[in-house]
C-alpha positions, 0 to 999 in steps of 0.5 A: 834289130833293137841297136839298129832301131835306136841308131836310126832314132833321130837321124832323118831331117826330113819332114812329111805329110800324113799322106807321104808317111803312109806311102813310105809305110806301104813301101816297107809293107808292099816293096821291102816285104816287112809284115805290117804286124812286124812294123806294129810290134816294133813301134810297141817295143820301141815305145815301151823302151823310150818309156823306161829311158824316160820314167825308169821307176814307172811300174803301173801303166795305164793304156788308154786304147782306141779302135785303129792301129794306134790302139795296136801299138799300145796293146803291143806296148802293154804286152811288152811292159808285161814281159818286162815284169811291170804292171800294165793295164788297158782301158778300152774305148773301143771293145777288143772284139771290134778291132780288126787286122793287126790291131785285133791280133795285138789285143789278142796277144795282150790279153793272152799274156795276161794283161788286164783289159777293161771297157772304158768307164767315164765314172772311173777315169779319174781315179784310174789315171790318178793310180797310173805311173804313166799314161799311155795315149793310144786313142787316135794316130795319123788317121784322125780326120775329123773333129773330136766329139764333146765325149772324146774332148772330156776324156782328153780334158781329164788326161790333161788334168790328171797331172800324171806323165803321159806318153802319146804313141805316134801323134797325141790324140786330137792333134792334126799331124799335118798342121799341128793344130788341136781338133779341137782339143788334144792330149798334152804329151810329156813325150811323143814317140813317133814312128816311120818319119817326122810328121810336119805338124809335130815339129812345128813350134805351135805343137809343142804344148801338145807333143812335149819331147819329141822321139822318132823311131824309123822302125827299119834297120837301114838308115841309108835305105830309109833316106833313099826311099824317103827322098823318092816318095818325097818330103815337104820340109827338113829340119834345120841342124848344125850342118849348115852352120859347119858347112858355112864356117869351115876352119880358116887357114892360120894365114888368113886375113881380114881382107879375106874375111869379107867386108859388111856395110850396115846401113841403118841408124837413122834419127834417134836410132843408133842402137839396131845398126850397132847391134847388127854390126857387132854380130857380123863382126862376132861371127867373123867378118873381117870388116864392118862398116856402118853407114848412118845418120849424122845423129847416130855417129858418135853413139856407135863409134864411141861404143864400139871402135872396132866399127868404121862409121860414116855419116850420110847426109845426102842419099846421093853420097852413098855410093863410094861407101858401098864400093867394097862391100861384100854384103850389105845390111839394110834396115836396122834403125833405118827409119821411115822418113824421107831420108830413110826412103831416099837411102834405101833407094840409093842402096838397093841393087838387083846384084848386090848381096844384100840382107833386107831387115826391119825398117827396109821391109816396111818401107818396101811394102809401102806404096812408094817402094812397092814396085821393087818387089814385082816381076816374079818371073825373074831370076832369084836375086841375092838378097835375104829378107828377114821379116817378123810376122807383122813385117811379112803381113805388110809385104803380102797385104794380109793380116798378121794373124793370116800369115801365122795361120799357115806360115809355110804357106806364107813363106812361099808367097814371100819367096815368089813375091821378093825373088830372094831367100826369105827368113820368116822369123817367129817361134819356129823360123822358116828359111826358103827360097823358090826352087829349094826345099824349106827349112824349119828351125825347130829349137829356140826359146822365148828369150829371143822375144825382146827388142834388138835380137832381129838386128843381131840376126840380120848381122849374123846373116851378113857376117857369115855370108860375107865370108863365103867364096861364091857370095853372088850365088843364091845357094851361098845366101841360103846357106848363110841364112840357115846357118844364122838362124841356127846359130841365133837360136842355139846362142839364145839358149840359157846357161847353166849357171845361177840366176839364168832364167830359162824363158827371159832376161836375155839382152840383145847386146848379150846375145851378140857379144856371146855368139863367138862361143857357139862357133864351129 
């Protein structure tokens, strides 16, 4: 059993609501016939195994146990720690005799094994926390449906202030497993060991300060059975993985030539802004596009062409002269450094085509959100267009007529609104980028770091999307655009990770140009 559980540990990519996780658990109990206490026992043993893997030298284990099944998991862990020769103890926030069902059975088993179980005493908490090698948070699980009281928040604050390692069982106590938000406070775990299936809220980047490292134990032996059952019960999203990148960029034939690798046309580089278009163009080349042309304002031509002779650069004086340059384009990127003046607006109108594969970024999105171009984002009943929109939160807010804070408050809902508005694939950038398209399952990129919080990295992403998309055989299909967007977001995030070398900062210091130039290192 143990080996099987470890193999299933991180395989599932589906993200579920609390209601869906509960339904999945009931399926294992009622349909598959797995006793609920067996599930609890597996959870506690699995959590103990993760504790030893993370803190192998820990001996004094302090379990803070609440009043539900989450507490039962904690008692099982303490029992297993005792069996392994460690020194566990339990502080019970709810008297063990008040527990019911499986939790009561787990507590009785723990006491019978000789584990010290004491009633919680707030006056001794600081001392007890300081004596622990690892603190186990088994106070609340996914069943928490209310705000924590002031008394419980004081416990949470003391745990967080203890500076001792914390392992949270299933969910950091106080954190909403659906939204990833504290209620109003939550345990800050170093490691969260969650069970059954991935909870949506725990995978949101916003929840990272409370979740810490996240490990999933499905608690079942058959990975294929898990996937079938989870799909039948349903999920709200999926975690993005490297699979999209491998699918979108299969190994090329040795006879491949540039004409088969796609032609990207970048439309941008308005007055005084050549850099953004240049970054997008180089990113497209770096991920394998065969040819890249930049259509820009005459004032930007010299800067772009001189810096990168690999690019074809064409000046656009009048928007009416742009059509001939678009004829052989497989994918267009519109917006990087385009500007927001009359020249930019005229160019945007000349370039937009309902049937042409197009990445819309930066200034193009702002112009589309304006009164003069807003009519282009209408008619929600029409088919999905082969367009990819890549707004950051402020651009998304402009498109939706909302405040940026409203977009950030519920990013998944904002994604759905953008999908309906634009009838296109949407990449909602930010900490925890979402990729979606109406009628398809949204994907969450749960990797990334603040090194991307610098000017130009969004332009690089737009170029990556176009470069990967241009290499697809079925470019006009929405599924091709969606796959390219997923692959691009994954590659963009992974390429931003700090290198293992002296002087490399883990959270700052990356230039967008460096990111673009380094992309090939991470290609499959």
